[in-house]
Each structure stands twice: as C-alpha cells, then as structure tokens.
PAPATOR-269726 format. One record per residue (C-alpha): residue in three letters; x, y, z. Coordinates in pm, whole numbers, padded with zeros to 5 digits, always signed. Layout:
<nodes>
alaXYZ;...
</nodes>
This chain:
<nodes>
unk-00147+01796-00335;unk+00011+01851-00678;unk-00128+01740-01015;unk+00078+01421-01027;unk-00039+01316-00680;unk-00401+01393-00774;unk-00363+01190-01092;unk-00216+00895-00903;unk-00513+00912-00667;unk-00762+00920-00957;unk-00586+00623-01118;unk-00690+00417-00813;unk-01061+00496-00851;unk-01282+00244-01030;unk-01425+00512-01257;unk-01096+00646-01391;unk-00843+00365-01348;unk-00830+00280-01720;unk-00759+00634-01840;unk-00415+00736-01965;unk-00208+00942-01725;unk-00216+01245-01959;unk-00596+01249-01938;unk-00584+01210-01561;unk-00355+01512-01543;unk-00613+01714-01739;unk-00888+01601-01501;unk-00671+01667-01195;unk-00621+02026-01301;unk-00997+02082-01274;unk-01058+01920-00934;unk-01187+02122-00641;unk-01054+02019-00298;unk-01317+01990-00024;unk-01286+01919+00348;unk-01590+01812+00545;unk-01626+01774+00919;unk-01823+01492+01076;unk-02191+01559+01009;unk-02135+01807+00725;unk-02381+01767+00439;unk-02228+01762+00091;unk-02566+01766-00080;unk-02929+01682-00001;unk-03194+01472-00172;unk-03353+01696-00434;unk-03047+01919-00487;unk-02930+01998-00838;unk-02623+01794-00939;unk-02317+02019-00943;unk-02043+01760-00982;unk-01900+01417-00913;unk-01717+01350-00585;unk-01412+01135-00514;unk-01334+01038-00154;unk-00967+01101-00083;unk-00978+01019+00287;unk-01252+00968+00545;unk-01603+00833+00503;unk-01928+00952+00347;unk-02276+00814+00417;unk-02526+00813+00134;unk-02880+00839+00266;unk-03169+00757+00038;unk-03485+00951-00035;unk-03691+00685+00138;unk-03544+00811+00465;unk-03806+01087+00489;unk-04082+00831+00544;unk-03897+00635+00814;unk-03964+00661+01189;unk-03744+00915+01369;unk-03519+00648+01527;unk-03437+00497+01184;unk-03367+00819+00992;unk-02996+00828+01072;unk-02928+00487+00918;unk-02722+00524+00604;unk-02798+00338+00285;unk-02434+00308+00187;unk-02099+00410+00331;unk-01810+00510+00104;unk-01441+00533+00190;unk-01119+00632+00012;unk-01109+00588-00368;unk-01488+00572-00391;unk-01688+00809-00608;unk-02047+00930-00593;unk-02280+01196-00725;unk-02246+01080-01082;unk-02601+00949-01131;unk-02758+01292-01180;unk-02487+01454-01389;unk-02604+01342-01730;unk-02970+01420-01680;unk-03170+01703-01534;unk-03282+01484-01245;unk-03221+01610-00896;unk-03016+01416-00642;unk-03190+01097-00532;unk-03002+01077-00203;unk-02812+01288+00048;unk-02438+01269+00115;unk-02310+01335+00468;unk-01956+01305+00610;unk-01946+01031+00874;unk-01613+01162+01001;unk-01363+01423+00892;unk-01334+01369+00518;unk-01125+01505+00234;unk-01271+01491-00115;unk-01225+01613-00467;unk-01514+01736-00674;unk-01513+01759-01052;unk-01771+02023-01139;unk-02024+01940-01409;unk-01906+02214-01652;unk-01544+02091-01626;unk-01651+01731-01683;unk-01862+01825-01986;unk-01582+02037-02135;unk-01338+01750-02092;unk-01581+01505-02255;unk-01633+01732-02556;unk-01259+01798-02599;unk-01150+01436-02552;unk-01395+01182-02696;unk-01168+00899-02577;unk-01241+01008-02220;unk-01614+00989-02288;unk-01582+00639-02433;unk-01366+00515-02147;unk-01593+00670-01885;unk-01903+00519-02045;unk-01748+00172-02048;unk-01633+00200-01687;unk-01958+00359-01575;unk-02164+00083-01738;unk-01976-00183-01541;unk-02001+00020-01218;unk-02377+00065-01257;unk-02413-00311-01308;unk-02217-00372-00985;unk-02420-00117-00789;unk-02751-00278-00888;unk-02644-00621-00757;
</nodes>
C-alpha cells in the first residue's frame, strides 16, 4: 500500500478524518504494517503502550482486565469488537499507565501501528495535528463512555 492509499484509509478513521491530507501523508509515512492471524495477541493487559493501532481489515477483540477474575467459561468473551477503520491502543499513550485491556485478532487481520515516538515527534513538529487530535479524541472518549 502506498502513502496515498494509506492516507485515504486514515482519512476514513474517526480519529484522523478532520486532518489535512498533507498531514495524513506525514503520518502515513510513519505507519508500521502488521498482519495478525486468528488468535494472535497484539498486546496484553499490563503491557507498556508502544503505539496506536488502526484496523485496516479484519476484526480485533478487546478484552478487559476484569477478565482475569471471571470463571473459565466466561474468559473468552470480548468486551468490544473492532473492525475496519477502528482505532485502539490510544488510552495509554499519553500517560505512563500500562494497557488496561488485551487486544486479540478474532480472524486474520491487517493493521497499521503508529509507534509512540513517531506520534510524539509529529505532535511536536505540527501543533495543528495535536490540536485536531485532541478535539477528535475528546469527542471519541465521550462516545466510548456512553
């Protein structure tokens, strides 16, 4: 996938849809492509946050920390299922908190990850990206809590 195709994909995500195409191109240049097979774990509860993930194709189950206290037959139930154009892993990026949930591929899945150092460099170089991301993130957090 070339930079323009990556940017067009990012433009369809709730987090980045309001950004100018030039900024999306800069972000696209820093994305890491990941493929996950069904059952592959992307990260576990308690892991250090390394980046934010964007689902290109497939499905990812987010499993909460409460899962550890559930009976064995209930442990595989996912808290939330995310499909194409969804993003996750952002909650822990701006703090030193560890991941509060696990992310597991429910089927073969293709993703992009924007590593924390790349995101922070972009935010420091382009304050308009930081402002736009904060505005979008604030509305996304409000939607997630409902």
